[in-house]
N, C-alpha and C positions, 0 to 999 in steps of 0.2 A: 423363437418361442413353442412354436410347435416338438422340436426335440427336449425343448424340456417339459413338455407336462408329459410326454413317451417315455424319459424316464424318472420320473416321480410316478408317470400309471406303472412303469413296469418296477418302483419300487412299493409300492404302496402295495403291491401283489405278489412279494416275495420275491421280487429278483439282487441278483448282484453283481449285475452287469459291471465293474466297478472301470472299465477301462474305456466304455458306452456314457455311464452316468459323469466323469472325468471333464468333461464335454462340457459340461452345462451346470456345472459342480467348484470350478476353481477358481479360489482365492485370488486376489493380489499382494497381498505382502500379509504371512503369518507371521507370528510374533510367539516362541516359544522360550523362555529364557532371562535373566536380571541386566545389566546394564547398559541397552541397548536405544537407538539414536535412531527414528525416523524420519531424514528429512527433505526437502527440496525435491517431495516424487509429485509426480503427475499419476491418479493410476485410477480410471475409468475406463469401462465396455472391459468389467470382470463378467465372466457371467456367477462367479462365488460374489465374497464378500469384496471390501475394498483394502482396508489395514485391520487386521486381528487376532486377537491373541492374546495370550495370558501370562505374565511374571509377573516381576519387580525391575523398581529403576526404570524406568523406559517412558518416552518422551520420543510425540507424537508430532510434527512442527511444520510450520511453512509449505505444507503439500496441499495439491488439487486433488480430489477424490469425489466425482462424479461418477454417476451414470452405472452404475452396479446394484450387483444383488440380483438382477431381472431374472433369471430364467433356472434359478440354482431351487432346491428342492429342500435348500434345509434356512432355516432364521437367522441368512449372515443380516452385516447394515455398511453401512460407511468406514465408522469407526468405531468398533467394539473389542471391547475387553469384559474378560470369564476367568473364573479361576485364576485370577490376581490368586501370588505365595510371598509371607516374607520370608529375602533372605539375612534380614536382622532385627531390631527390634523397636525400632527407627518408626518410634510414632509423633514426629516434631515434625521435620523435612514433606516438601512434598516429595511423593515419591515415582508416581507416576502422572504425569504430567499430555497433557493436549491442546497444544497450544496456533495457535495464529494459520488454524484453517481454514478452506475453503469446499464445505462440503454441502454437495445436494446431489439431487437425482439421482438418489440409491434409492427402491423401490423391489421391493419381492411383489414378483408379477406370475409365481406358481406357487402354488401350496404348500407348506413346511408338511415333511413325511412323518412326520411325529405328532400330529395333533390333526392332521388330515385340514389342515383349513388354516387364511392367511396368515400372516404374524412378522413380525417384526422392517425391516427396512427401514433403520432406523436412520438420524445421521450419524451421529453418537451414540451409542451406549456403554455403559458401565452397567454387567451382567453377573448375578449369580456367584457371588464373592465374598458372604460373609464376617465365611475366617479369615478373612484378610485385613490388618490390621492399618497398614499403612495408609497415609493422608492422599488425594490426588486433586489434582487443576483441571476446571477448564477455563480458557482463558479465552479471548479476542477471538474466537471463529466464527464463523459466519457460514452460518447452517438453516439452508433452505429447499421446498420442494422435493422434501423426501417422501417419503411413502407410507412412514411412519412416522415415529418420533422425530424431533429436533433434537433436544438432547433429555436424553429418557436414563433415570437410573433405578435399577430394578434387583432390588439383593443389596444392593452394596452400598457399603456404607462409610462416610469422611471424606465426601465429594464435597472439593470448594468451587463451585460454576460462578464464574466472576467475568460480566466487562462482555459477554458474548452479542449478539443478534441472531434472531431466530426467528424463522416467517415459514409460514403455512406449510410446516410440513405437517405430515395426515392426509396425503395428498392419497393413497392408494381407494376406490375406495368399499372396498370388504372391512376396509381399521381405523376406529375414531380413537387415536392416539392423542394425546393430549401434546402442546407446543414444545412445553419443558416439564418437568414431573422427578418427583421423588414416589416411587412406586416402591412400600413396601425396603424401605432406604433410611437411611436413622446418620444420625451426624452428620448431615449436611448443611452447606452456604449456599443460597442460592443471595446475588446480589449486583443488583450493575449492569441486569439484559431484557434486551430489549425482547419482547417474547410476544409475537404477534400470530392469535390464528386462523384459522378458515372460516371465510364465516357464514360455517352452517348448521346444521342445527347437530350436537354430542360433541363439536368439536370445539376443543377449551384449553387457552393458554397457559393456563399451571395444573399444575394437580401434587401436594403433600399429602401421601399416607402414609409415612412411616413416624418414624419417631425421633424428637427432639432437632428436627431441623428447625432451620432460620429465611423465609425468604424477606429480602428488602431492599429497599430501590428500585425495583424493577417498574417496568414499564411496557400494560398489556395493553394487543387489541382483541377485538372478539366477546364471547364467553369465559369468564374468570371462576372458577372455584373457590377463591377469596381473594383480600388484600391484609398484605401486612405491613411491615411498617413506611410511611411513606413509600405506598405503591399506586399507580394511579390506572385508570384506563380510557389511551386517549391516542391520540393519532402521530405517530414519534416524526411525520416528516421524512422520509427517506425521498432522496432523489427522483429516482424513479425504481417503479416495480414493476414494470412490464415486462409480457416475459420476451421479449423482445432487449431490453437493456434492465440489468436488475444491479442497481445501483443503492448501497444499505449506507453512503455517507448522510448524515447530517443535513437538510435545509438550512439557514441562518435565523430561521422563522422554531426549531424544534425544539418542542416543551423534552427533550432532552438532555439539552444546555447546558450544561453545568447544575444538572440535578441530581447524581449521582455520590455517593458515597468513596473517600475516603482509602474506609476501611478494605481489606487486603486488592484495593484498588494497585492495576501492573503502572509499570512505570512507566511504561510506551504500547501503546494500540496495535493491531494488527497491521498496521503498514510501518510501522518502528516511530512513530509523531511521538512527542511525550507528552505524558497524563502527570496528570493535567493541562493543558494547555498553558505556556508561560511568559505569550506575545501581548502589544500591548492591549493593555485595560482589560488584563487578568483575574475572572476575581480566585482562581483559586484552585477551583473547584471541579471535579471529572466528568464527564459527557455522558451517559449510559449508555451500554452496547459496544460495540467490537471495535467503532470510529469513532476516534480526540475526533474533534474541530476546533478550526482557529474563529469561530465567533465565540460571544460572549454571550449571555442570556443579562436580560436589566431588571430578573426577578432571581437568581439564584438559591440553592437550597445554603443554608446561615451553619443551621447545625447539619452537620451530616455525621453526628455520630450513630455508630446500631446497637442497637439494646439485644445484647446477649441473656437472656432468661435463663435461669439456669433448670435442666433438663430436671422436667416431673420425676418424680422419684421413682426407684422399680419397688412394686409393693406384690408381694406375695401374698396370693390367698390362703385359704382353707375353710376347707370343707370332709360331711364326715359320711364315707357309707356303712348305711344299717347294713346288717346281715340276714340273708337270705336271697331264694334262686327263683328268677323269674320265669315265665314260661314266656324265649321269644317269638312273637306274633307280630307285635308292630300293635299292640292294643296296652290300655294300661289298666292293669289289672291291681286288688287293692292292693296288694303288696307291698307297691312303689309309695303308698301312703305312707309309711312308717319308715321312707326314706325323704329328709330335709333337700329343697329345693335349690339352688342359685343358679346364678342366667352369668352369660355370656357378653359381659356390655362394655369391653374394652371396643371400641369399633377404629377401624383401619383407614375409612375415608371418612370425615364425622359431612361432609357439606352434602353429601347421599345418606340416601334412605338406608337403612342396614338391617335384616335377621334379626327375631329377638326369638335367643334358643335357651329353652327350661329349661335346668337340666338333676336327676337323680339317682344315687351313685347305692349298686346293691353292692355284695358279697360274699364272696363260698371260697373254700381252700383253694380251688381252678382257677374262679374267673371274677375280672369287675366287671359289674352290665350298668351300662348306663340306657338311661332317656331321655332320650331330649326332645320334649315338646319344640318346632320354628315356632314363628307368627313369619309368614314370607309370604305376599299376595299372588306374586307373578310367577312361577314354577315354569322353570328351563331345563330340558339334556340332552343339546345339542348340538352337536360340533364338537370340539375341543378340547382340551384335558375333563377326566370324571371329578375331580377334586376340584376343576372352574363353574362344577354345575351348580343350583342349588341344592346343597348337603353341609354334612356334617363334616367333623374331623377331632379325632382321640386321640391323647396321645399321654403315655405312659413309662415315669422312669422306677423302674422296680428296687432298687440300693435307694432312691432318692437320691443318686449321689448329683444335683446340680451343677452338669459338668457345660462345659462351651460348646461340646462336639461330643456325640453322639456313642453310649458305648453299646457289650448285645445284647444289656438285661432290657434297655428300652427302645422302644415299637412305637412305629402311627401308624396308623387306621382313617380309612375313609370312607361313608355311606353316601351316596348322592337321593335323594327324593322318589325313588322309581326302586329300591334295591339296588341300585349298582358302587358294587363295590372295587376301590384303588387301594393301598398301597404305602404308605414309606417307606423306612428302613425301616430290617429287623420286621419283619411279615410279609407275609401272603396273601392275599384274599380268602385262600379255604382257607386259615389257621383262625377263622373268625369266623362266626355268626351272628348273623341281625335282618333285618324286619321293618321294613316301614310302607308307613299308612298316609295316605292324605286325604286333609281334615280339609273344613269349611277353614279359608282364610291361611295353611299353613301345610306341615305333614310329620307326623314324628314316627321319630329312628329308636329301636331298640338294640339293641349289640348286646356278646359276648364274647368278651378281651381278656381273650387267659393270659393266665401270671404262668411267664415261663421259667422263667430263674425260684421263687418264692413258691409259699404253700403260705396262703389264707390266714391268716391269726387275729383276733379280738384284740387291735393296739396296733399290729402294725400300719406305716404311716409311708404312702408311695408318692413319687413328685405324676404330677395329672393336669393334662390340658385339655380345652377340649372348644371349638368355636363353629361357627356357621359361615357357608361360605354363598353369594350370592351373586348371581347372574342375569340383572334386572330386566335389561336390554333384549335379553335375547339371542348371542352373537355366539352363543358360545364362553366367551371370555369373563372371568370373575371380575365382576365390579367393586364390590363392596365385602369385606369380611369383618368376622365379631373374637373375639378370643376371651376366655374367660381368667383368667392371670394373667398375663406374660403381654404388657404393648406391648414389645415392638414387634410380635407380631411374625418369631423364629422360628416358633415352637418346632416346625419340621426338621430343625436343624439344630438346636440348644436343651439343654432338659434344662439350661439359668435358672428360666424366672418360671417355672413349669411352679402350680399351687402345690402344697401340704393336703394327701388324702387319707381321716382315718379312719380304720376299719374298727364300727361301731356293735359294743353288743347290741343284735337286734333287741331293740324297749322293748318292752311290756301297756298292753292298753291298760289303761287302769282306772277312764271313767270317757263313756259320751256325755257332753253337753246334750241338756235338753233345749225343745224350738219351743216357742212360741207361737199361735199361728191362732190370726183371729178370721171369722165368718159371718155371712148372716143367716139365720134360723133358717132353713128352708133351704141354702144354698153349701153344697160338700167342701169341705176345708181343700183349701190346695195344699199339697202336705212337702218340703222340699225333699230331694231325693239324694242329699248327702248332707250328712249331718258332721259336727265338732269330734273326731276321738283327743284326749291325754292321753300322753304315756305316761311311763317310770318316768321318764329324764326331763317331763316340762314342753316339751314339743309338743304339734298340735299338727295336725292335718283332716284334710275333708275327707272322710267316708262317702262309698254307697251306703243309702237304706236303705230296705226295702220293709215299707208298711204293715201294718196288719191289716185287713178289710174293714172298711167306717160304717157300721151298721147308720143308715136314714134319718132312723129313730132319735140318734146321738142328736142327729142338728135340727130336731124339728122346730124345738122354741129354745128363747133365749135360754143363757149357759153355761157350766164347761165341763171338758172330759177330756181325756186322755187318749193317748193309742202310742201302741209299741210299738219299734221297727226293731228286726232283724240285724244285724251286719255280720257279712263274712268273718269269718276266722273268729271270732269267739263268741263265749256264752251273754258278755251283757245284753243290754237290750238298750235300745234308745227312744226316747219319749217325749211325743209332741203334746205341749198342753195347749188344746183348743178355746179359745171364747168365743160363745154364740152367744151375737149381739143383735136387738130386733132390729123388722124391716121397715125404717124411714117407707112410709108411702103417700103420696104426695094428695093433698084434698084435692084438685082436680084436676089433675094429670095423666086421668084413667083413659083409655078405650073401651070400645063397643066389643060385641061375643062377634062371633064370623057372620051373623047376619044384622042386616041393617047397616046406617055411616054411622059413624062414629063418628064426637066432637075430638074435635083438635085438643092433644095436649096444650098445654098453657109454656108458655115463653120458658118457662123456669126449668122447663126441663129440656129446652135444646139448645145445643154445644154448637154455636156454626154449622156444619154438616152431621152433627148427629141429635139424634135422641131418643131420651130411653120411656119407652111406653113401660105399663104396670098390665099382665093381664089380668083377667076372669077366667076364677080356675072352672068348669065343671066339670064335675066326676073327677078324669085324669088328665082334661086337655085343658090348657091353659091356652086363652085367642085371644089376638087384637089382631085392633084395625091400622092400617095408614091411610089420611085422604089424599088425594090429591092435591088436595092445597096445601099440606104440608110437607108433600113428598117436591115438591116444586121449588120450595121454601127451602129445604137442604141440599133443594143440585143448585140452589142458586148464589150458595154459600159455599158451596165445595169446590176444592182446588181444582186449577185445570191439570189433568197428567200428563206427561213429554205424550204421551202420543194422543191428547184429544179428549180425552173422555173423560166423563166426574165420577166421584161414589159417594153419594149417601147413607149412612149408617145407621140398622135399627137395633139398638140395645135393649132387647124383652126380658127387665128383671126375673129371677128365675123365682120359683112360688114354690110352698110346699107342695107335694102331692101329686104333683105336673110326671105325667110319664113322659108327652107329648107337646106340641108347640104347634100354634096354628095363628101363622100371621096375612092374615086379608091385606091385598097388595088393590092400588087400585087398577084400576084394568084401563084404561087413557094410557098405564107408562107403557105397556107391550102394545096398546093398537099406535102408538107415534112414533113407537121404539126402532130406529137406525143403528143401533151398535154403539151407541155414543153416550149413553147413561148407564151406569151401574148399581144394582144396589145391595150394601150388606146385612145379612137379618142374622145379629148375637146369639143366642141364646143358653142355657145352663147344659145343655145335649152335644150342641154343634154352630160352628158359623156357616152360612151358604150365604153366596152369593152371586146370583143374577145377574145376567145380561136385560135390555128393553129388547132387544128383538130375538127372545131365547121363543117366544111362541108363535107360531102360524097367524092368520088368518082365518086360518077354517077351523081354526080350536079356541076362536075367541066367537067365532057367528053367533048372530045375536045374544051372550053372553053382560052381565054387567058384575059377577067379580070374580076373582081368581086369587085363591091363596094356597099356600106354601105348608104343606105338614113335615114337620123333624119329628116325628116318635124313637122311644128305645123299644125294639125290637122284644117281643117274647120270643127267650131261643126254645122254647120246652118242645117247639115240632121240628126241629131240626133232625138232622140224624146224628145218631151217637157220638160218631166218629170226627165228625164237624163240628158237633159241641165239644168236646173236651181235645179239640184245635184248637178251638174258640178261646174256651177256660173261662175267664173276666172279665174277658178282654171284648167293650163297648161295640155292639152292632145296633147299629140305625135303620131304618125306613121312611126312605125320603122320597115327597110326594109332593105329586101340584094338581088340585084339584079347581073347576072352571063348573061357577054355579053351584058347588059342595059335591061334582065327582070327579072322581080318579081319571086324568088320562094318562095314558101312556105319553109321556112326554120325549119325546129323543131330537133334539138339534146339533150335529154335528159343527156347524158354524156359530155355533152357541152357548160352548157351556160352561157349564157352572162350577167352579170353587165350592169344594167341603174346606172346615177344617176340625178336629174330632183332638181338643185336651185326653191325651195321655200318661199314664204316667208306667215303662218299659218295667218292670222284674231284674232280676239283679242277669239273669245270663242272661237280658235281652239289651239291659246297657253297657256290654260288650259288644256287644255286635249291634249297634246300634240301625246301622244299613238295611238290616233283613228286617225289620219292623215295615209292613205293606198292607193297603188295605186289598179286600180281597170281597169282588160281586158277587152275590148270593142271585142264584140264577132261581127261576120259578120252582125248577125240579131242584132246588137246593143244592146244586152242583155250583163250584167255585171259578172264578175267574180272576184271576191276580190282575189288579190294577196298578201298569206299568206307575202314572204319574204319582200313585202314592208313595210320602215321604217322611220321613219324623226330623223334625226341630227338638233337639233336643237344647239349646234355646232358651224358644218358646213354649216345650214339652207339650205340642202337640203335632199330632200326623195329618196332612195336607193332601189332596189331589184332586184332581180334574174330573168331569164326568157326563158324558154326552147328553144321560139317559136318566132317569129315577129307578131307584131299586131300595133294596136292605142292603147297605154294605156294612162291614165289619172291619177291625186291625187285626192285622195276622203278622204272623211270625213263624219264616223256613228259615233252615240251613241248609241247603240242600249240595249232596256233594258229589261224586263221582270217579269212578276208581280208574280211570283210565289220564289223570290228572297230573302224574306223578314226576314226571317231566317236563309238564307247565304249570310248574309255581309262580312263575312271574303272569299265570294270567288262573291262575285259582281264583285266587278274591274276586276280581271284575267278575268272573264266569257267577261265578257262585251269589254274588247281588243280585246280579243280572236272570240271574234263574227264578230267586226269590219275589220281583221286584214283577216277573211274569215279559218281562223284555224278552229273553230266548232263553229256549227250552231246551234238555237233553235228547239225544237219539234214543233210548231208554232211561229205565228208573235207574242204572248203574253205570252208563258212558254218554259222553259229551261228544264225542269224536273232533278231541280238537285241533288234527293236524289235516281235517279231513276240509278240503276247498269249500267256503260257501260262493251259493249262486247268487247272480243279478238276483233275483226273481223274491228268494231267502236274505237278500241284503235292502231288499228296498221295503218287504215286510217288516224288518229290525228295524229297520229308520224312520220308519211310520209309525211306530209303536216308542220305542224312545223320546221323539219330537212332540208327540200327540196327534199327530197330520194325520183325517182322516179326509180328506176330503182327494179328489183322480186323480190318480196324476196323468200327467200331461201324453200321450202318446208318440208327441213329436221328439225319440231322442237320436234322433240322426250325428250329432255334436257328442252322442254323450263315449262313443265310441267305432270310429270312422272301420274297423276292423271288420265290424260282421258282414256289413256293407244290404244296401235293399233297404235302408232305415228300421232294418230288424234289432228289435233289445235282444235275443237271446236266451228268453227269461229262465232256463236250463243249463246256460253255461257259465262255469265260472267265472269272476267278476276281479278282475283287475286293480289291482292298488291305487293308480289313477285314476283309474272310473270311480271307485268307491269314495276318494275324495271328492270326486267333481259331485257326486249327488250326498254327500253327506252338507259342502255348502251348499246346493240349491237350495237344499232339505232343511238348512238351517237358515236361509233365507225368509223361508217361507215361512217359518216360526217365529220369524220376527227375531232373531238372534242373529246379531252384526258379527260378523268378523270382520276385523284389522285390513285395514288398506295395503295391499302386499306388489312387492314386486318379483322378476324371477331373480335379482339379485338375493334373496331369501331364501334361495335354492346354492344357494354355492356353498354350504358348507356340509354341502353334500359330494359324495364325488361322482355319481349319477345324478347329479340335481338337472344337466342336460340332458339326462334322456327322457323327463316330462313330456310328454306331447304337448303340440302349441293350445288345444282346447280343454287342458286339463292345467296347465302353466299356471296360471289365474286361482285355481282352486287348490291347488297344493299350496303354492306362497303362500296362501293367506290362512290353510290349515298351521301350515307354519311355523306361524311367524306367530297365531296365537294358541301354538305350543298341543294341538290335540295329536298335532304325526311329529313322531319324532324320530323316526327309524332304526336304526341300530346303532347310531352315533356318529356312522359311519355313511351307508348306502342312505336310498330309500326306497329303493329296489322298484320302484312305479309300476313296471311292466310285470312285475310277476304276481301269481295269483294270487287272490287273500285265504288264509286260513280262518278256521270258524275261532280259535284261539284269538288270531289278530284282533278278526273283527272284533270278537268281547273287549278286548281289552278298550281297543278306538273310542266305541260304543259307548263303553262303562266311561270314560272323559267326558264325553260331550253329556251323559246321562247326569255327572256330579257335577257340571257348569252351575 
């Protein structure tokens, strides 16, 4: 084993000592050619595979094949066929036969040098031979306790898997292969098999992710993906399945006896006994599995016919590409709105969750441009092949010839959600450009794919296909995939079922549909951020709109008025027709001003834990008051959150002329506060949520009244430079008053949450992550608040604060001149700078390659997670190398120490990480170099998708650069 591992490490490091490698990679019997028979052999304890190869007219039968593949750095198996080829046009007879073999204990215990991860070690596999048209038969085999799958078909077609016994495969701790499956395999039949999966999580007895496959009359044990015709999950009652004795004969009361179909059943079983059994009392029905018993069932299957459904017809889809040349930056700019959208809805494995990719196409003379917006909640890009990560792949057939195999004009491109590129045939990673952006709930891919053999023109029709891959369980292996046109999922090898894409002339914008919006007197209307554009070809799309400023006098009283809006790229105006309705004021549900006790609002304004209050306007100040009695009533009806806290909600009705809202609060709420209750105050200016322990005892001593003030700030007193930066964005003054006097409230242990409604400008909508919150201090200086984030769906900017003052919505896109070779970190750095999480070394430099110190990283982490409590000084187990329990704040931080601190900080911030184990580090070559004290933390961050290494190595003991730290912090910040 040690020699196998050493050879693997040498090979992946670039070695080529084949005389040494041969000692751990030699196969038993290698097949190359045709008309070959491998019979009555005992193939065992070969470092490489057992019996394998490719060709035509090959029979492998009556062999005992076990304990192979243990030490090889290739992906070998017990019996494997790959790259078979036809020597004639015979598609009627079985040309490759695997029959009456006993295959067990084959397992790859060393990683595959190609993917740097564990793979295969199957019992029997037919692998990657889609071009082969001959039929294959796998019959009467006993396959058990192999490391990978039992009988595994991958990208191989026309296989009949009949009367096999397949038991407890996928033994490897690194793999989760189905016990019996057809994966990207077509036109195959699985009948009369016993398939018993291991009783472990994510182990399955079957899988069908191919096209036109039939599963019927099989008996399963363990988890199943589906049940086909006359299939059941039941104990087959083998004679013995202990490690000491494996006897897969059936007991007399086995539910597999006389339950199979005679269709395709062999006339003899694995031992040469007649099938079906023809002795006394015979029912004339076959048993399921490799062994035919001499027992008879009291309840045999009566109708053992098989229903062969016609193959679903292939449907070549069509789409249009609009004319235009976009900027490839991973952002959905307005030009894409002129292209029609279509989705990849063909799913490889319908029993699993699949990503949803919505695509649009543009073209010019030189390129086809693709925009893919992918909904995928679990993103991962570690280990395995890049194309098995969460990613998109695109296929082009420039002459639209629909050929079985690729021609020189056909190309295959792939991009994952981190913009890591890979390619298939006739392409290189440098031949196309792409950009990727992670968004809430998924990611966006934008790519420019070259037209290599044609020049784009109106009316050109090309072949095209595209789909999304999904690694849902973070093991670096593709779990599911979708495709737009080709239901056979072989677009990587054949263009036969590509869709047709027509290059259309760019439609002209004909009109913009008006919108109607309603509001109440005194309340500013909320205008939509998009409108519907109608084009010359009668197609429609949503386009972003920037509305003119609305004069408050327009909605003071009931009536109607119109607002014009600007749509980029056209002189046509959008129109919003606003209907202003009268305010319905309750006759007895109001409140008093800021002095004196207020009557409790009538029950008609209470809805569970929410109460609506109507303010009293004095000048420009709108005041409301909440009694302790009413607050307790609201809390009593409030649902209990998962953290044990309750929240009451006060909705203050907007009132014309109000420049500030003052909400009176019962002081008892804070005097009795222990952190279990929250109060959310909703006003026209902002929504503020406070906690019941936000005030300290000394701030309330001898007091009787508490008020929260939310006011629109007069920006005339601000410095001109700041006023220009803020522009027309909201600026608020938040204050807490005790007995009518403003106090300088600050409490790190009870932060308040503030949400401000905001409509971004057209530029800001392109870069919404750069919308931020600025705290304006007493000297008029800006301090960025890292927690400030804009939610496009809610149309609000939300942040948390531990002190009240003046706050403004801000926007900044700051770049640096030294990020040219750090494109993989540029976006993340710029976003974090705009949020105030991290700063450059100067106005023009960031120093991305410079190592980050331990102290700087601690500060960076605290800002990201909003941790303001002092950290413990006991850090002896963070890095023992420093000695004497010293944190060494000015020393560079290693990657594993960085991960330990992140895990602890996330725990302190209440952000749970998944439970992980050392096995989660196995996909990385240097996973065993993680120190014991860091292992749990690193594994948890890897499993959660925060840490991805370079896809091969983690480099746990290397120092962390500022760019690397920024990318990791960005992932945590955006979670």
